[in-house]
N, C-alpha and C positions, 0 to 999 in steps of 0.2 A: 469360774470357768465351767462349761459342762459342753456335752455334746451336741448339738443344735440338728442337725441332720446326717443323714449317709444317703452315697449315692454308689451303687453299685452295678457295673456291668462286664459280663464275661466270664466271673467268678466263681468256679466250682460249679453249681447247679443254677446260680443267678445268670442265665444267658442273656435275656434282653436288660436294656436299663431299667434298675429299678432305684425311684425316687421316693426315700421314704419321709413322710410327713415328719415335720418340726419334733423332735423329744422334750419332755415336759425336763425340767431343771430338776425335779425330784426324783422319784421311783417310776420305771416303764417297765413293764412287763411284756414279753414274747412268750407266744403259747402257739404250740403245732403240733403235729404227730410226728412219731420216730421216723426219720428218715425225710422230711421235708425241708430242711435246711437251715433249723435253727442254728445249729453248731457251724454252718458254712458263715452264717449272718457274723456268730463270733469269731470264726477264724478270720472272716473278712476285715473285723475292727484290728485283731490283732497284727494281721499283714500289714496294715499301716503304722500301727504305733512301735512294727518291728520286735515285738515280744515273740513273735517266730518268724520263722522261715526270714533267718540272718544272711545265712551261705548257702544258695541252693544251685543244685547242677541243673542240667538243660533238661533232666527227665522230671526232677523235683518242679522245675516252671513248668513243665508240660502238665503236671498232675492239677495244677493251679488253674487251668484253663477249662472252660466248660467244653464237655466231650459227649455233647447230645448228637441227635441225629440234624440233618440238614447241612448248610455250608460251615465248615471249620471254623473256630473261633482262633485268631491268631495273635488277640493281645486282650488283657483285661487291665480293667483299672479299678479302684475303691477310693472315695472322695469323701474326706468327714470334715464338715464343717462347724467349728469350734466356736460359741459364744466366748468373747474374750472381753465383756464389760468390765470385767476387773483387773485389767490388762496382764493377766497372768502370763500369757505370751509377749516377751517384750518387742511387739511389733508396731505399737501404737495404734492399731487398729481394733475395733469394736468386734470382728469379725475375722477369722483366720481359716482358711481353706488349705488343707493338707490330701494330696493326692500321690498314691502309687500305682505307676502303670509297670505291667509286665508282659513279657514275651516270649518267643523261645530264645531271643538274643537280647533282649533288654530288659532291665529295670531300674527303673527311674523313681525320682521325687520331684513334687514340685510343690510350692508353697506360694498360697495368691498368685496361682496361673505362671508363676515363674520358676525354670528350672533350678534345684537344689541338690548339693551332694548328701550322701547318706548320712554322714557325720555332724552336717548342718543341720539334719532332721533331729538326731539323737541328742546335739546339745541345745535344741529348741525343747524338745521333750524333757530332759533333766532340768531346765531353767526353771521350766514349769511343773518341777514335782513328780513328774512320773521315773521314780528310781529304779534303776536295774539293779540295784541290790535288794529291793523289795519287790519282787514281781507279783505280789498278792492282792494287787487292786484289779487282777484279772484271775477269775477262777474258773477254769472249764470244766469239762467233764471229767472225773477220773482223779482230780486232783485230792478232793477229799478223801476217795478211798485209800490214796497212795500215801497221804497223812496218816490217816488211821493205821497203816500198816508199816509204817515207819519205824526204826529203831532208834534207841537213845542217842547213838552216835549221829544218826541222818538228822534227828530234831537238834543237837547242839551244831551240827553244819549248816542247817536252817537258820539257826540265832545267828550263828556267824555271818551269813548274809546279812541278814537284818541288821546286824551292827556295824557291816561294811569291814569286817577284818580281812578283806582279802588285798587291801592296799598296805598295810601292815605285812602280810606276807610274802607280798611281791617285792617290798622295799628290802626284806630281812635276806630273801634269796638274792637279791642283787647284791647285797653287803657281803653275804658268804661268797660270793661267784669273786668280787674284786678282792675280799682275803686272800682267795686261792691263788687268785693272778699275783699278788702282793708277793707272798710265799716262794713262787716260782721264781719272779725277778730278784727277790733277795739271794735265792741260791746262784742264780748265773752271775751275780755281781759277786758273791764269794769266790767263784771259779775265776772269773776275770782278775780279781785280787791276788789272788795266788799266781797266777801267768806273769801279773805283772812283776810283783817282788823277783819271781825268778828272772826275768829279762833284764832288770833294772844292775842285777848284780853282775850278769856278762857283759854289759856294755861298761862299767867301771875298769873293765881290763883292755878295751879298745881305745879308751879316752888317752892315753899317752902318745901312741902312733898316730892318732888324730890330731893332737897339738902340735908335733912336729910337722905333719902335713899342712897344715892349717897357715903356719909361720910360712911356707915356702909358698903357699897358696897365696896368702896375703901380698909377698913380693910381686907374683905373678900379676896379681889382679892390679896393683899398683903402676907397673910396667905397661899393660895393656890398656890401661886407663889413660896413663902419660902420650901410649902411642895414638889411641882414637882420639883423645883430646887435639894431639897436632893434627890429627887428618879433618878435625870438625874445624878448627881453626883455617885450617889451609882453605877446605871448602866453602867457610863464610867468605874468606878475603876473595877469592874467585868470583863466589857469588856477589860480593858488591861492585865487583869490577865489570861485572857481566849485567846487572841491573843499573850501573851508570850508562853501558852502551847502550841498555836496550830502552833506557829514558831517553837517551837522543836520539835513537832511531824512531823512539812513539813520537817525540816532538814533529821529525821528518816526517813521519806516518800522518801525523794529524793535519801538517801544512799541505800535504800532498791529497790528505782528503779534502780538506777546505778547497785545493785548485780544484780538484775532481768535483766537487759539489756546485763549485762556481761555474764549473765549465759545463755541468750535467744543466746547470739551469739557464746558462746561454745555448746550448743545444737544444733543450726543451723550447727556450722564446725562439732560435731559428726554425725548430719544426714547426711552432706553432705560427711562425710569419710566412714560412714556407706552404703550409698549409693554407692557411689564408690569401697569398698570392695564387695557389694553384686555384682554390676556389673560385678567387676574382676572373683568373684566366678564365677558368670553366664557365663563368658567367658569361664574362666579354665574347668567348668563342660562341655560347649559345645565342646570345645578341646578335653577332655577327650573322650567325646562319641564319636566325629568324629576318634580319634586314636584306640579306642576300635571296630569301624566298620573297620576301615582299618587292625586292627589286626586279626579280624576274616576274611577279603577279605584274607590277607594276608595266616593265616592258609588252607582256602579253597584252595588256589592258591596253596600252599606248596603241600597238598593232591592230587590235582589235577597232579601237577607235577610228583610228586612221582608214580604215579599210570602208566603217561605216561612213565615215564623214564624206569619204570618197562617192559612194552610194548615193548618198543623200544630197549632196551636190548636183550629182546629175539628175536624181529625181525631182530636184526644185527648179533646175534648169528647163528640163522638159515639161515640167507643172507649168512655168512662167510663160513660155511659149505656147502650149495649149491654149490657155487662158487669154492669151491675146488674141489668138484666132477664133476662139467662140466667141469672145467679148464681140469681134467684127462681123462674125455671122448674124450673132441677135441682133446688134443693130439694124442691119439690112433686113432683117425679117421683121423687126418691128416698126422700121418705117413701111415695109410693104402691108403689114397688117392693118396699119394705122390709115394708109391710103384706101385700101380694100373697106375696112369699116367705115371710112368717111362715104364712100360711094353706097355703101350697104345702107347707111343713115339716110341718104338723100333719097333711096330708093323706098324704104321702108315706110315712109309718111303715103310717098305717091301710090303704092301698092295698097295700102290699107283704103287710102280715099277711093282710089279705082276699084276696091273690092266693096265698098260700102254703097258707093253708086250702083254698081251691079246687082247688089243685095236689094236696093230699092228697085230697080228695073225689072229684077224677076218677081218681086213681092207685087209690082204693077202689073208686070204681066201675067202673073197667075189670077190677079183681081179681074181682069178685063177678060180672060180667058174664063174665068166662073161666071162672069155675068152673061157673055158671049151663052155659055152652055146654060145657065137659067133660062135665059130669055127661048132659047132654041127648045129646050125642056117644056118649057111653058107653052110654048107655040106649039108642040106636039101633042101636048097633053089635051088640048082641046077637041082634038080627034079620038083620045085615048078614053075619055070618059064623058060618061052621058050624065050625068048626075054629080054635083058636087060631094056628095058623100063617099063616092067612090074615089074621088080625086084627093079628098081628106084623108081617106084610110091611106090611099097611095105617099100622100105627103107625111101621114103619121109613121110610115113605115121608113120613109125616107129620114124623117126626122129622128126616130130611134137609132137608124144603123149611124147618121151623123153622130149622135149622142155618144154610142158604144163606140165609133171611131175617135171621138173626142176621149172618152175615159181612159180608152187604151194607151195614145199619143200621150195625155197627162201622165199617164203610170211609167210609159217610156220615158217621158222627161224628168219623173222624178227619182227614176233609177240611174239615169243619165246624171242626175245633179248629184246623187250620193258619189258614184264613181268618179265624179269630176272633184268632189269634195274630198276623197281620198286621194285623190292624184296631186292635187295641191298640198296636204298635208305629207305626202311623202316627199313631195320637191322640197318643203320647209326643212324636214328632216335632213334629207340628203343635201341641202344646202348647208345646214349646220354640221354636219358630219364632213364635209369638204373643207369648212372653213377649220375645223378643230385640227385635221389631218394637216393642211395647209400650216396653220400655227405651228405644229408640231415638227415638220420637216424645216419649218425658218429656224425653231427654237434649238434643233439638232446641234448648230454650229456652236452656240453658244456653251451646251452642254458638254460638247467635246473639248472644247477652252478649260472649260473648271475640270472634268478629267485629266485632260495632260496636268494642268497647274498641280492639282493633287497627288498624280503621279511623280511629279517632280520633286514635290515637298516630301513624301514618302518615300520617295527612295534618296533624298540627301540626310534624311534621319537613319535610313538605314545603312548608309555608306558609314555614316558618324559613328554610329552603335558599332559596325564591324571594326572601325580603326581603334574606337576604345576597347572593344574585345581583344584587338591583337596586343594591346598595351598590357591588359590584364592577363592574358596569356604570357607576355614577354616576363612580367611580373612574378609568374606562378612557376614558371621555368627558373626563373633566378630562386627563389624560396626551396624548389625541390633540390635543387642542386644544393644547397644550404641545408637543406634539412639532411640530406645524404652525409653531409662532411660533418654537421653535429651530433647525428647517430654512432657515425664510425668513432667519435671523439668519446662520445659518452660509452659507447662499448668498451672503447681502450682503458677507461677510467675503470670501467666497470672490472673489466679483467685484473686490471692493476690491483684492484680492492679484493679481488676474490683469490689473489695469490696471497696475501697477507691473513687467510684462513684456512682451516683444515677443509678438505676436499667433503667432508660430509655437511658442514655448516653452508659452505657456497649451494651445493647440490638441495640442501633444504629451504636457504631461501629463494632459490630459483623456484623450487617447485611449488611453495607456498604463493608467490606472486601468480602463479597457472591455478591454483586451487581456487584464492580468494577470487580472481577475476571470471571464474568458473562459476563457481556457488554465488556468487553474488553476495559474499559474506559482509555483512555490517558487525563494526567492532573491532576490526582490525587495522591498527594503527601503523606499523611497517617496524623495522628494526629501529635500536635505539639510535643509530647514528642519525639516520633522518629527521630524530624530533629535538633536536638542540643546534644552537650556532655558538661558537669560542673564537676568541681573539686569536690570532694566527701565533702570535708569542706563546700562547698556553696549549699549541695541539699537542706537540710531545708529551706535555704533562699529563693531560686528557687523556692518550694512549696510554700511559703508564700505570694509570689509576684505574682505567676502563678495563685493559687489556681484551681478552674474548667478550667481556659483557656489551661491549659496543654492537654485537651482531644477535645479542637476544632481541626478541619479537615481543613486540608489547601490543595487548589486547584489553577488551573492556574487562572481561569475566573470565572465569575458568570454561564456563561452558564452551565460549568461542573458541577458547585453546584446545579443548577435547573434541570438538567438530573439526579444527585444521588438523590435529594430530591424528585422528582417525583416517582421513582422505591420505594423509602422509604417509602412513603405514601403511596403506592399501597400495600407495604408488610405489613404496619403498624408494622415496625422494630424499634419503637424507636425514639428517638430525638437526633439531635448532631445539634453543631454550625459550620459554615462553615468560613472559612476566605479565600476569593478568593482575589488573590496576586494583581489582575488588578483594584480590588478596594479599597486596604487598600492605606491610604495617611496619615502614620504617620508623625508628626511635630518632627523635630530634637530637640533634648534636650540639653540645655546648663548646665554643671555640675560643680559642685564646683571644683576650683581648692585648693583642700588640699589632701596629701597623704591619709588621713582617711576617704575620699569618693571615695571608688570606684565603678564606673560604673557598675555594675551588668552583663550588655550586653558584655561589653571587656572581661569577663571571659567565654564567651559561645564560643563553636566553632561550625559552622554551613556552610553549602552552601551559597555562597551570593545570590543566586537567591530568599531565604528567607528570606531575610533582613528584608521587608515589614511586616513580619509575628512577626518576631522577634523582632523588634522595636515597635510594636503595644504593645506588652504583656510586653516587659520588659524595652522599652525605657525610661520611667521615673522612675526606680527604680535605687538606689544606697546601697552599703553596709557599714555600718559602724561598729567601735568596740563596742560602747556603744549605748545604746536604748537613751542616753541623746543627743549625737551627731547625731544621727540617726533623733532626734527629731529636733533639730535644723536645718541641713540641708533640711529637710523636709518642716520647715515654711519659710526660707528665699528662698528656690528656687524652691518650690511649685514641690517637688519631694516626692516620696515615701521611706523612709528610713528603712532599714530591717537590723539588727545583725546577726551575724552568726548562733547566738543559735533561731533566727527566731522570735524576737521580731521585733515590726513592728512599725512605724511610719507615719500616713498618712499627706498628705499636709494640710487637714482641721483641723490636731490638734488631732485626734483620735490616741490612743495608745492601743496597743495589743500584748498581750504576756502571757508567762506562759510557762509551763512544754510540750514538744514535744517526743510523743513515737517512737523511732526512729524502733519500730518493724513493724509500719504501715507507713514507708516511702514509698512514691510512687515512687520516683527516683530510691530507691533501687531495689523496685518490676521491676523498668523497666529496671535499669542496667540488673538485674538477667534473666529477661525475652529475652532483646537483646542479652545478652550473649552465651544463651541456643539457641537463634534462630542463632545467626550466627555459632555456632559450630552445630547446628542440619543442617544448610545448607554446611559447609565445609563436615560434615559427608556425605550429601547424594549427594555432589558432587562426593566424593570418591566411595561410594557405587555404582553411577551409572556409575564411569569409572570401577568397578571391575565387574559390570555386564556387560558393554562390552567387558571388557576382556574375561568373561566365554563366552560369545557369539562366541566371535571371536576364542576361544579355541576349543569351541564346533564343529564350521565349519571347523577348521583345523583336529580336531579330526575325525570329519564325513570324508572329505577326505580321511586321513589316512587309516580309516576303508576300507574305499571304494576301495582305491587302493590294501592294502591287499588283499581284496577280488576278485578283478581282477588278481592279481597275482597266487594266488591260483587257480582261475579259469582255468588260462591260462597254470598252471603247471598240474592241472586235465586234461586239455585238452590236452597238451602235451604227457601224460602218458598214455591217453588214445587213443591218435592217433598212437600210436607204432604200435599196432597190423594191422589197416587199411595199415599202410606203409608199413610193413614185407609183410604183403598180396598181397599188389600192387606190390612190388617187385618179388615176387614168380609168380604172374600172368605175370608179364613182362618178367622173365626168360623163362616160360614156352614157352610164346609166342613166343621169340626168337629161342627158339629150333625148333618150329612148323616151323619158318620162314627159320631156318636154312637147317632142312630135304627137306623142299619144294625146298630151292636154289639148293641142292645136285640133286634132281630129274629133276630142269630143266637144270644143267649143263649135265646132261646124255642123257636128251632129244636130248641137243645141239649137244653134239657128235653124235649120232645116224643121227640127221640130215646131220651131215657133210660126216658122211659115206655114208649115200643115195646120197648125193649131187655128192662125189666124183664118187661114181658107175654110178650115171646119165651122168655124163659129160664123162666118161671112153665110155660108151656105144655113146655117141652123136659123139664121136672123131671117134670111130669105125666105126659107121655109115657114117661120112662125108669121112670117107677112104676108105669105098666100094665104094661110089658113085661116086669117082674117077677113080676105078678100073673097066675094061671091064668085063662084063660078061661071067663066065668060067663055062665050064663044070666039074670041081673038083677042088680039092684044091691042092696049091703049095705044093710043098716038104716040106718046113719050117715049113707050117700049118699042113702038116699031121705029120711030127716029135712033133710039139707042141702038137697037139691033143694026139698023143699017151702017151707023159710024164707028160701030165696034169692030168689025174688022179692019177697018183702015187704021184706026189706033192701034189696033195690035200688031198689025204688020210695020207702020211705023217705030213702034216701040220694040220689035223683034229687031228691026233695022238698029237701031239704037243700042240694043243688048249686044248685037254681034259684034258693033265696032267697040263698044267698050270691053268686051270679053276678049276680043284679041289684044287690046292695048293690055288689059291686065293681066294677059299670058304672058305678053312680051315683057312687062315687069318683073312679073312672078319668076320667068325664066332667068333673069339677069339677078336678081335677088337671090334664087336657089343657087345662083352658080358663086356669087358672091359667098353666102354661106357657107357653101360645101368646101369653096377654097379655103375661107377661112378655119373654117373648124376640122376638116379633114387633113387638110396640109399645113397652111401656116400657122395655125395654133399646135398642130401638132409636133412641127419642127419646133417650134418656139419651146414647146415643153420638153422636147428631146434636150435642145440646146439649154435650157435652165437645168435637166437632170446632170447633164455634164458638167455644167457652171458648179453645181452642188458637188458633184464629185469632185473636180478641182478644187472645189473652196475645202471639201473634205480632206484633201492633201495639203492643204495650207498651213496643216501642223507640222509637217515637215521641217519648214522654214525655223520653226521654233526649235525642233529636236535638232535639227542643225547646228543652231545656237547653244544647246543645251549640250551637243557632243564638243563642240569646239570648246564651251569651257570645261567640262570634263577633261578633254586633251590638256587644257593648260596645267590643270589642277594635279593629272597625272605624271606630267612632264615636271612640275615644281616637287613634286613629291619624289620623282627619279633622283633630282637634283638634291634633294634635301638628303635623301638616303644614301646617294653617294658621299654627299659630306659627312655623314654619320658614320658612314662604313670607313672613311678616311680616317676621321678620330678614332674610331676603334681598332682601326690597326695601328695608329701610332701607340694608344693603349695597351692594347696586346702585345706590342714590341716594347713598351715601356716595363709591363709587367714579366715578360717573358727574360728581359735584361733582371729585372729584382729576381726572379725564379733562378737564373744562372749563377747570379752572386751570390744568393743565399745559400743555393746548392756548393759553391765553392767554399762559402763561410763553413757552412756545415762540413763538410769533406775535412776541411780544414781543423776544427773542432774536434771531428771524431778520430782524425788522424792523431792530435795530440792528446786526444782521450785514452787512445790506443797506448800511445806511447806510456801514458799514465799509468794506465792498466798493466801495461809490462812492468814498469817500474815498481808497480803496487805490487806485481807477483813476485819479482825480484826481491821485493821489501817483504815480502809475506813467506819467502822461502827461508830468507836470512832470518826472520823472526821466529819461524820453525826451526832451523839451527839452534837458534840462542834457545829456544825453549828446549830443545832436546837435551844441550848442553847443562841448561839451568837444571832439568830433569834429573840427567846424572849425576850433577853436583848436589842437588837436593836429595838424590837417595845415597850418594854416600854420606853427605853430612848426618841423614837419617839413620844411616846404617852405623855409623860412629855413636850418635848418641842412642841407639838401639843396643850397641854392644857395651857402653858406659852403663846403659839402665838393666841390662844382663847382668853387669859386674856386681850389683846389690850395693848394699853400704860398705863404704869404702871407708880406710881408715885415713885420717888425716894426715899423715906424712905423705900419702898418695898424691896431695892437690901442691908438693913444692918439691919432693923429694929427688924428683929425675926432671924436672923443668928445664935443668942447664943441658940436659944431652939431646942429642938430634936424634933423628929417626934409627938411624944404623946403628951407633951405640944402644940404643933401647930395644932394638930387635935381636942384637947380639945377647944382650943380658938376658931377656926373654928366653931365648935357646937353652941357656944353661939352666934357669929355674925349670923349665919345663923338662930339662934330664933330671934334675933332683926328683920333680913330683912323680917321675915314672918309677922312682923305686919305692913310691907307698900306694901302687895301684891297688893292692889288697887290701888298703885300708877302708874301713867302713865308715864312709865320707858324711854318712848321717847321723853318727855315734851320740854326738852332743844333741843332734834335734830327736832323735829318736829317745833319747835319756829324759829329755825335758817333755817329750810328749807324753811317754810312760808316765812320769811323775806328775804331770797334770790331770790325764786320766784317772791316775790313782785317787788323787784329790776330789776329783768330780766322782767317780764311783763310792769313796768313803762317804760326801755328803749324801750322795742319792740314797745308799742303803739307810743312812740316818733318817730321811725324808719317809723311807719306806716303812721302818722300825715303828716311826710316828705315826703315819697312816694306820697302820694294822692295830695300833692300841685305840685310834679313835673309831673303826671300824668295829672292834669287839663292844667297844663302849655303845655304839649306836644299836647293835644286834640286841643288847641287853635293855636299852630303854625300848625298843618296839616290842620286845616279848612284855615288857610289863605294861607300855600303853595298850597292846593287844588285849592282854586279860583285865586290867581296867575298863575297857571297852566293852568286852563280853560282860563283864558281872554286871555293868550300869545296863547295858541290853537286857540282860536278863531279871533284873529287878524290874526293869520298867514292864515288861512283858507279863511278867510273873505277876505283878501288880494287876495290870488289865485282864490275866485270866482270870483271877479271882473274882473281878469285878464282873466281867462279862459272863463267868459260870453261874455268880450269885443271880444274875438278871435272868438268866435262862433258866435255871433250876433253884427257885427260892429256897426251896428246903435241903439244898445240897451246899457243896462245898467244894474248890477247886484249887491245887496248888502245883506248881512248877518246882522241880528239885533239881540243881545241879549235882553231878556226879564229879568226883575228881578223884585223881592219882592217889596213891599211897605214897608215904615216905620212902619207903622201899624202890617203889618202881621209879621215885624222882633221881635217886641216887645213882642210878645205873644209866643214866641217859648222859651223852657226852653234850660237851658245849657247841659241836656243829650241829648237832641237829635241833629240831625245831621245839623250842619251848612249849609243850603242849601239858597243861597244868588240868584241863577237864577233860572228861571222856565221853558225856553224852548229857542227857537232859529226858528226866523221867516225868510223868505224869501221875498225881495223886487228885481221884475226884468221888465225891461222895454224893448220892442223889436223895439219902436221906440222914438225918443227924447223927452222928458217931461211926459211919460206915464209909472207911476209905479203901478204895479199890484202885488196883493199877490196870493199864491197858488190856493185858491179856485176859483179866478178867471180865471185861466189858461185854456187851452184846454187840453187833453191827451199827444197830442204831444208835447205840449209845456212844461208841466210838466215833461216828458221823458227829455227833454232837460236840464232842471233846475236840475233834479235829478243827469245826467251825468255830468254836469257843477261842481255840490258837489263833485261827487266821483273822478273827475280829479282834484279838489281843495283839499279835501283829499292826494291825491295818491301823490300831489308835497311836502306836507308835510312830509311824512314819504315814499319815493321812494322805491321800490321794484326793484330785480333784473328783474323779468319777470311779466307778466300780463295776465290773462285768461278772455277774455269776450265772453259770450254768448249771442249773438244776441242783443248786446246793443241796435242797429240802429233799432229793429223791430219795433215802434211805432214814429218814425222821419218823419218829412218831408224830401223831396229830398235836398232842399237847406241846411238842417241841418247834414242830412247824409253827404253830403260831406265836411261839416266843422269839422264834427267829424274823418272824415277820414282823413283831411289836419290835423288834431290834431294829431291822431295816429301815421302819418307818420312821423313826429317830434318828437314826442314822441320814438319812436321806434330807433332812432338814437344812444340811452342813454339805453335801454332797450329792450328785447325781447317782443312781442305781440302773443298772440295767439288767433285766434278770429274766430266764426262763425256768418254766415249770409247768409239771402236770397235776400241781396240788392247787386249793382253791385257796390257802390259808394267804398269799402273796397277795392275791388279787385283790384282798378285802381293803388294804391302806393303798394301793397304788394309784397313781394319778394320769396315766395312758397306757393305753394296750393296743397290741399289734398282733394279728395272724398271720402265719405263714403257712402257705399252700405248695403245691406239689403236683405238677400235671406234665405228661409229656416229656419229663426229666429236665425240666425246669421249673426253678423255684420264684416264687413271688411274694413280697411281704405288704402289708396294708394296715393302714389303722382300724383298729375295730370297737365297738363300745366295751363296756365292763360286762355288760349283760351276755354279748356274745363271748367273751371271754371264759366268763362262768358256766357258762352252758358248754362250752366247748372242755373245760377241765372237768366236769361233770359227766358229760359223756364219756371221757377217757377213763374217769374213776368207775364209773359202771361197766363201760366196757371190760375194764382190769379186772 
C-alpha cells in the first residue's frame, strides 16, 4: 500500500484545488523555497491521517483555512488516494479514497465518497499499520532537533511509547482506583456490622413482650378471619340467588329481544310494503294525471274537429251548389260556341272563295288596265318620238325604271318573307308554350291529390309517434318516481351504515368518493365491504372478524393511496385506512383438517385480484359450531375462531361473545345499500334509454312536422299559383291572336306584292317586245281593235268586281262578327267558367278533408272512451292501493305500538337489570372486601379455620372486642421486633459475605498490579533490546568506522527500597547514547556537534522504524543539519528502505535527489501555493541554486 495521489483545496496556502500527479511507490522528493508551502503540504497529509489537529477550537480551524486576498474560504478539504492492491486496508477495493473536510463549524471524514466517523478512520489506519504509539513514520521539521536535545528520561519515555506500555500503565491506574474503592467499601461494611450487633442486643429484650402481643394478635386474626369468612359466604350465597334471578331475567330478555327482532323484521317488511304501495300510488296518480291531461287534450281536439267539420260541410255544400250552376252555364256557352263555330265554318270557305275570285278579278282588271295604258302610251308615242332611236331610249329608260321597281319589290317581298317566317316560328313556339301551360293546369289536380295523400300519411305517422312518445313519457315518469324511492332507500341504508362507524371514517369515505370522481383516479376499488359477498348466516361472523377493517379502502398501489391521501388532507375530509394491493404480503395459513373448522375466506365470493386484501383480513379466521371448538382451534393452530352467532376466540386465549343486535348489522345495511344502488343503476340505465328514445322521437316528430309544413306550403303555393297560370295562358292566347292577325296582314301584303310583280314583269315584257319592233306611225289593226274593246272589258270587269266585293264584304262582316263573338265573348266566358271550374275542382279536396276529419273525430271519440275506461280502472287501482296503504299503516301503527310496549318493558327490564347489577356490584364489593381483609390478615394459624366456626357473628364480635382490649395493653411493644431481628441478622450475614468477597478481590487486584509491572518491564526490555540492536546496525551503515550503542539506566537498590506499593513500579530512569565515529572513541550526546547529534537522532528514528515498520514515511528536511558524507549515507539508506516502503521527503540538498524516483516542485505566488511534477534535472537545478544562494 502507498499514497497514490493527493488533492488539496482551501487548506492553508493551497487556495485553489491542487491535484498532484500520482506518486511513485518508492521515493518521492518535494523541493521548493522556504515559505512556498512544502511544510503545509506535509501538514495536509498529517491533517488527514489525524497525526495532528485531533481536537481543535474554532480559532484553530480558522487558521487552517486559506486567508489570502479575494473571496474568503469557508471550507477546505484534503483527499488522499491510497493504492490498496495488497488489501492492507480491509475494504476489498484496490483503491481507497480518504478525505477530511473542515470549516468553521464542521470537521468531517469520508471514505470512498461515503461519510464516516473519526473513530472509524482511526481504526482503519490502525488496521493498516499506522500505529499511534509509534508516530515516527512522519518526521516534520524540528522533530530531529527535539530528539537531539532530549534528555535520557525523555528518550526512555519515547521507548515506552514505542513499546506500547501506556496500556499497562492505564490498567494499573484503573486497578489502583478499584483497590481504593474496595478499601472504602470494606470500612463502610465494618461500621455497619458494629451497628447491627448493637441493635440485635436491644431487640433481644423486646422479644418477650412481643410474644405476648403475638398470642393475642393471633386470636384476633382468627376471630377476624371467621367474621370475614362468614361475610364472604353470605355474600356468595346472595350472589348465587341473584345470579339465578338474573339468569331468569336474561332468558326473558332474550325472548323479548327475539320478539323485538321479529317485530323489527315485520316493521321493516311493513315499511317496505308501505313504501312500495306509496310508490305504486304515486305512479298511479301520475299515470292518472297524464291520462286526465290526455283526456282534456282529446276533448279540446274533439271540439276543434267538430267546429272544423261544420265549416267543411258548409264549404263542401256551397262548392257542390256552385259546381252545378257553373256546369249548366258552361254547357249553354259550349252549345252557343258550337252553333257559332258551325256558322263560321260555313262562312269561311265562302269567304275564301269570294276572296280568291276578287283577287283574280283584280288581277285581270289590273292586266286590262295595263294593256290599255300600254296601247295608249304606244299610241301617244308616235307623236312624241320622231325617230326609233328616241323611242328606244325612252323605252330603255322605262325598262330601267321597271327593273329597278322589280328589284325593290323583290327586296320588299324577301323582307316580308323573312318576317313571315319569324311570325310562323313565334306562332309555333307560342303554341308549344300554351300546350305546356294547359298541360300544367290540367296536371295540378293530380299533384294536389298526391300532396293531400302525402300530407295525410305524414300526419298519421306524426300522430302515431306522438302517441308513442306519450307512452315513453309515462314510463319515464314512472321510472323517475321509482328512482327517487330507490335513492331514498339507498341513502337510508348508507346513513344506517355510517352510524356503525366513527365520524372521521364516514367523512373520509364520503370525501374519497368526491375526490376520485373529481380527479378521475384510476386504481381505486372502494371500501372492502363492496368487494365481496357472503352467505347471510355468516354475516355476524364476518362482522366480528373484520371489525373496522370492513371500511378499509382498497387501491392498486401506494402511489394511488398517497395521491388520494394528499387531497384528503387538503380538504380535511376525515381519516381512512388504505390497503395498497402492491404492498400487501399476507402469509398463507394452514387450516385444521376438520369438518368443524370452516375457513371463513372459503365462504367469501370476490374478484381474484382482491385476494391479498381479503386474505389480509380474513386469512386467519375459521368458523366453528361452538365457542369451545373455536377456542381449541384458535389455541392449537394460532387462528381466530368465531361461531355463527359471533362469539370469538383469539389465538392468545381471549374470549369475546354475547348478544348481537341484528338490527344494527353492518353487512345487512351494506347489502340493502348495494341492492338499492344496483336497482338504482339499472333504473338509471332504463331511464337513460327512455330519454334517448324521447330525444329520437322528438327529432322524428319535428321532421314530420316540418314535412307537413312543407306539404301545406306546397299546396298553398300550388293553389295560389293557379291564377297566375291562368292569367299567363290568357296573355299567351291574346298574344297568339295578335300574331295571327299580323300574319294575315303579312299574307295580304304578300299577295299585293305578287300582283305588283306580275304587273311589272308584264310591263317589262311589253317593253322588250316594243324594242324589238320598228318605229311605226300608228297602231296595228289588232292593236286598234284591242284598244276599242278594252274599255268595255274593263267596265264589265269593274261591275263584276264591284258585285263580288260587295258580296265578299257582306260575308266578311258576318265572319268577323262571328269571330269576334267567339273570341272576345263566348270563348272568353268559357275560359272564365273553366277557371271557375278549376277553382271549384281545387276545392274538391275539402270533401276528402271532411272525410279525414270525420275519421279523426271517430278516433278521438274512441280515445276518449278508452281513456275514460283507463281512468276508471286506475281509480279502482288507486282505491285498492289506498286501502292497502291504510291497512299497512294500521298494521304498522299496531306494530309500532307493540314495539313501544316492548321497548317500555325492555326499559323496565333494563332498570331492573341495573338494580341487579348495582346489588351484584355491592355484594361483589362486600365479598372482595372480605377477601381483601382475609388476605390482609396474612398467614393464619391452622386453628383459625376450625376454632370459631360454630359461633355466630354476634359472639365473634363480642370475643373480638375483648381481644382488642387486651391488645391495647401492648401498644408500646415494638411490633416489628422479630422482623427487625431477622432483617438485621440477614443483613449481618450479607455484609460478612460481601466483606469476604471484597477481601478476595483486593488480593486479586494486588496480584494484577504486580503482574502488570512485571509485564511492562519485560516489554520495555524487549523493545530496548530490539531498538538497541537496530541502532547499532543503522549506525554502522551510516558511519562504517564508528560504533553506536544504547544504554538503559536503572534505579539503585536503595531507591527501590523506599518505593511504596501504591506507587508505580519504575525500575528504569532513562536511556543514554554512546557513539563513536572512529575506532576506540566513545562519545555521549553532550560531547557531539550539531550535525553529529542530528545523525544520532536519525539513527534512533531509523532504528525505531525498523521495530514497527509503516507502509510509507514522510520526512521533512531531515538532512538539513547533516554533513555531506552523512547526507549521502542517509540517502543510500532511504534508497534501500524505499524498496519496501514509500518515502516522501523534502530537502534543500542534492544527495536525496540522486536515487529518488519522482520529483515535485512547490511554488508560491499571490499568497497561493501550487505543487506540480518536475524532472530530476529541474529539481537538481533548483537545489543547486539554493545551495549557491546560501
